[in-house]
Backbone bond lengths (Angstrom), bond angles and torsions (degrees), N, CA, C in turn:
res aa  C-N    CA-C-N  psi(-1)  N-CA   C-N-CA  omega(-1)  CA-C   N-CA-C  phi
1 X - - - 1.459 - - 1.522 109.51 -
2 X 1.315 116.46 129.95 1.453 120.59 178.77 1.525 109.92 -90.08
3 X 1.313 116.57 132.30 1.458 120.68 176.68 1.522 111.00 -95.53
4 X 1.311 116.64 6.87 1.457 121.03 177.01 1.518 108.38 -113.64
5 X 1.338 115.37 119.21 1.456 120.76 177.18 1.517 108.38 -125.08
6 X 1.313 115.68 135.95 1.452 122.55 178.35 1.521 107.07 -115.65
7 X 1.332 115.94 117.18 1.472 121.68 -176.89 1.528 110.73 52.66
8 X 1.321 116.45 39.76 1.453 121.86 177.77 1.511 115.45 82.04
9 X 1.339 117.73 -2.43 1.464 121.85 -178.25 1.526 109.37 -99.97
10 X 1.327 117.25 121.89 1.461 121.06 175.59 1.522 108.26 -70.26
11 X 1.329 116.62 127.39 1.462 121.22 -179.40 1.523 109.72 -112.09
12 X 1.305 114.72 166.55 1.462 121.88 177.56 1.533 109.31 -50.95
13 X 1.328 116.16 141.46 1.459 120.92 179.72 1.523 109.75 -63.68
14 X 1.340 117.48 128.24 1.466 119.60 -179.07 1.520 112.15 -68.54
15 X 1.319 115.05 154.06 1.461 121.17 175.04 1.522 110.06 -77.06
16 X 1.334 115.78 -34.23 1.459 121.52 -179.78 1.526 108.39 -137.23
17 X 1.340 115.33 136.33 1.467 120.86 -178.53 1.519 107.19 -145.74
18 X 1.332 116.47 120.04 1.459 120.41 -177.54 1.520 109.29 -132.89
19 X 1.340 116.22 132.67 1.458 121.79 178.99 1.523 108.77 -106.16
20 X 1.335 116.30 126.29 1.464 121.61 172.83 1.520 107.41 -109.78
21 X 1.329 115.94 132.56 1.458 121.64 177.51 1.523 106.59 -105.76
22 X 1.331 115.51 117.17 1.457 120.70 -170.98 1.521 111.62 -116.89
23 X 1.327 115.65 134.69 1.456 121.14 171.75 1.521 108.05 -85.55
24 X 1.318 116.08 132.70 1.458 121.34 175.81 1.528 106.60 -106.37
25 X 1.328 115.71 117.22 1.456 121.04 -177.58 1.517 111.15 -100.04
26 X 1.327 114.50 148.27 1.456 121.16 174.08 1.520 108.36 -94.41
27 X 1.295 116.74 -111.06 1.454 122.97 -177.49 1.534 109.72 -90.55
28 X 1.315 117.69 93.16 1.465 122.84 -177.65 1.519 109.12 -111.47
29 X 1.334 115.55 136.62 1.469 120.00 -179.21 1.528 109.36 -154.03
30 X 1.326 115.72 173.63 1.470 121.93 174.96 1.526 108.94 -111.42
31 X 1.330 114.89 143.44 1.454 118.82 178.03 1.532 110.47 -88.18
32 X 1.340 117.33 -175.86 1.470 122.47 -176.76 1.526 112.61 -62.74
33 X 1.326 118.17 -24.16 1.468 121.59 177.91 1.530 112.02 -86.76
34 X 1.303 117.14 -1.49 1.458 121.28 179.92 1.518 113.86 86.46
35 X 1.337 117.10 4.10 1.462 120.62 178.67 1.526 110.23 -81.62
36 X 1.314 115.41 142.21 1.454 119.98 -178.00 1.516 110.52 -83.30
37 X 1.305 115.32 133.00 1.461 123.22 169.07 1.520 105.27 -104.09
38 X 1.308 115.21 108.63 1.455 119.89 -171.07 1.514 111.03 -109.78
39 X 1.304 114.88 136.19 1.454 123.02 178.37 1.527 108.16 -117.70
40 X 1.341 115.48 80.72 1.469 118.75 178.26 1.524 108.14 -78.09
41 X 1.329 116.03 119.80 1.460 120.43 -176.28 1.524 112.94 -99.74
42 X 1.335 117.30 -19.95 1.466 119.69 -179.27 1.521 110.15 -166.07
43 X 1.317 114.82 161.42 1.466 122.61 170.31 1.527 105.66 -119.94
44 X 1.317 116.16 124.59 1.461 121.41 -176.64 1.521 110.32 -126.18
45 X 1.326 115.56 161.01 1.456 122.06 179.08 1.525 110.59 -108.80
46 X 1.318 115.15 147.96 1.465 121.71 167.20 1.521 106.05 -127.27
47 X 1.320 116.78 128.07 1.458 122.44 179.22 1.519 107.99 -108.17
48 X 1.326 116.37 120.91 1.461 121.32 176.31 1.521 106.50 -100.62
49 X 1.319 116.01 114.89 1.462 121.16 -171.51 1.522 110.00 -126.07
50 X 1.345 114.90 137.98 1.462 119.15 173.32 1.522 109.67 -145.28
51 X 1.307 113.66 147.50 1.458 121.77 178.64 1.515 108.71 -114.92
52 X 1.319 116.20 150.09 1.456 121.55 174.95 1.516 109.46 -79.03
53 X 1.321 117.74 -156.64 1.468 120.70 -177.87 1.533 112.23 -51.73
54 X 1.322 114.93 134.18 1.466 121.86 -177.43 1.527 109.81 -133.11
55 X 1.302 114.48 145.56 1.463 119.52 173.71 1.530 108.47 -74.06
56 X 1.315 115.96 170.26 1.462 120.54 177.10 1.529 109.94 -59.90
57 X 1.337 116.85 -42.55 1.471 120.94 -178.79 1.531 111.49 -65.33
58 X 1.341 117.77 -43.53 1.466 120.89 178.93 1.528 111.18 -63.32
59 X 1.328 115.88 -42.55 1.463 120.95 179.20 1.522 110.12 -62.56
60 X 1.313 116.80 -46.27 1.456 121.57 -179.68 1.528 111.33 -62.26
61 X 1.327 117.81 -43.30 1.469 121.83 179.96 1.519 110.82 -59.18
62 X 1.328 116.89 -46.90 1.466 121.08 -178.49 1.530 110.71 -66.17
63 X 1.330 117.24 -47.89 1.466 120.16 -177.11 1.531 112.27 -67.07
64 X 1.326 117.75 -35.76 1.461 119.54 176.18 1.523 111.24 -68.72
65 X 1.330 117.35 -33.82 1.469 121.14 179.99 1.528 112.09 -66.03
66 X 1.330 117.75 -24.76 1.472 120.81 -178.43 1.527 112.45 -105.07
67 X 1.313 118.32 17.81 1.462 120.99 -173.45 1.530 114.65 -81.54
68 X 1.327 118.30 -17.89 1.467 119.83 178.28 1.524 110.91 -73.74
69 X 1.318 116.48 163.81 1.463 121.65 -179.74 1.526 110.48 -62.84
70 X 1.324 117.08 -47.94 1.461 122.70 175.58 1.512 108.22 -126.61
71 X 1.329 115.94 142.26 1.467 120.58 -178.99 1.518 109.58 -137.94
72 X 1.318 115.69 151.27 1.464 121.17 174.40 1.522 108.64 -88.71
73 X 1.330 115.82 132.64 1.458 121.70 179.05 1.525 107.96 -123.21
74 X 1.318 115.51 129.91 1.464 122.03 175.97 1.517 106.81 -105.67
75 X 1.344 116.35 126.68 1.463 120.71 -172.73 1.536 109.53 -156.84
76 X 1.333 118.35 163.53 1.469 120.60 175.15 1.527 109.59 -78.94
77 X 1.338 116.42 123.13 1.464 120.91 -178.72 1.535 109.65 -102.54
78 X 1.351 117.99 123.93 1.460 120.14 -175.65 1.530 113.97 -69.12
79 X 1.324 118.17 -31.75 1.468 119.78 -179.32 1.523 111.06 -77.87
80 X 1.322 117.05 -41.90 1.459 120.46 179.29 1.523 112.20 -75.49
81 X 1.335 117.21 -22.67 1.457 121.22 178.65 1.508 114.24 70.79
82 X 1.331 116.54 28.75 1.461 120.24 179.90 1.527 109.24 -160.72
83 X 1.331 115.54 175.02 1.461 121.69 175.66 1.531 106.87 -79.46
84 X 1.331 116.81 127.75 1.464 121.94 -178.21 1.523 110.03 -128.84
85 X 1.319 115.58 164.44 1.455 122.08 174.04 1.518 107.85 -124.29
86 X 1.336 115.69 126.08 1.457 122.23 177.38 1.529 108.41 -132.93
87 X 1.332 115.09 164.53 1.459 121.01 179.88 1.524 109.72 -99.06
88 X 1.331 115.76 131.33 1.462 122.67 -175.69 1.529 110.23 -132.72
89 X 1.321 114.58 165.05 1.459 121.04 161.64 1.519 106.45 -117.41
90 X 1.322 117.20 166.36 1.459 121.16 -173.92 1.523 109.64 -114.62
91 X 1.339 115.21 137.42 1.460 120.89 175.59 1.520 110.78 -79.51
92 X 1.310 115.98 -163.87 1.468 120.81 179.25 1.522 110.46 -58.90
93 X 1.317 115.65 138.59 1.459 122.19 -179.74 1.523 109.35 -106.96
94 X 1.330 115.33 132.48 1.464 121.31 -178.43 1.524 109.33 -120.97
95 X 1.341 115.80 132.63 1.465 121.22 179.10 1.529 108.72 -142.54
96 X 1.337 118.23 84.58 1.468 119.90 178.63 1.530 111.51 -73.11
97 X 1.337 115.77 146.82 1.461 119.23 -180.00 1.522 110.99 -78.22
98 X 1.319 114.71 149.88 1.461 122.53 176.39 1.524 109.78 -108.45
99 X 1.334 115.34 -44.36 1.458 121.68 -178.07 1.513 108.57 -136.98
100 X 1.317 114.39 133.78 1.464 120.19 -176.07 1.517 107.45 -131.54
101 X 1.331 117.14 98.19 1.454 121.53 -177.74 1.522 108.97 -119.30
102 X 1.334 115.86 91.29 1.462 121.56 -176.88 1.528 111.12 -65.41
103 X 1.325 116.76 -36.03 1.466 121.20 -177.44 1.532 111.16 -56.71
104 X 1.323 116.92 -41.60 1.458 120.99 -178.12 1.535 112.26 -104.01
105 X 1.334 116.85 7.65 1.471 122.58 -179.76 1.525 111.00 52.01
106 X 1.342 115.82 45.06 1.464 121.00 179.08 1.527 108.76 -118.78
107 X 1.304 115.05 131.16 1.455 121.23 177.93 1.514 108.49 -132.96
108 X 1.285 116.15 132.92 1.465 121.67 174.58 1.524 106.94 -118.89
109 X 1.293 115.70 150.82 1.455 120.82 -177.98 1.518 110.16 -111.79
110 X 1.318 115.51 137.58 1.455 121.89 179.42 1.524 110.37 -65.43
111 X 1.297 115.72 -25.40 1.457 121.01 179.53 1.515 110.40 161.17
112 X 1.309 114.50 -178.52 1.460 122.50 176.23 1.517 106.04 -136.64
113 X 1.325 116.10 143.25 1.463 118.34 174.36 1.514 110.22 -147.81
114 X 1.324 114.82 145.03 1.464 122.16 175.15 1.516 108.86 -169.69
115 X 1.322 114.58 170.51 1.462 121.50 177.41 1.517 109.91 -111.78
116 X 1.326 115.59 138.98 1.457 122.28 166.96 1.526 105.82 -94.74
117 X 1.318 118.20 129.69 1.463 122.42 177.78 1.515 108.00 -118.38
118 X 1.336 116.39 125.29 1.458 119.56 -175.29 1.525 111.60 -64.50
119 X 1.311 115.39 139.58 1.470 122.88 -179.54 1.506 111.11 -62.89
């Protein structure tokens, strides 16, 4: 069972999955005593995800699932302690080739990697 769903579609289990919890600050500065006056406006997630070797079909399924401007991702969240769904956009997607056999029209991918950044 995959605990990672992109736009409601269960995808192949990633080889690597890392959650970063980021504070988004507005107008933050230090006063004359050197103390920080912080204006935290939001807490957002960034998911760093990578898959190991993938077939052409697996690669296509994952990349098509992240093709919209914003997508819903269901994943295990370490701070919430449960499976959650949040809205993200996707950074640059990388898919290096592993095997390139033009004669038989077969291509395998070494993997796929990208970051989900919360909206």
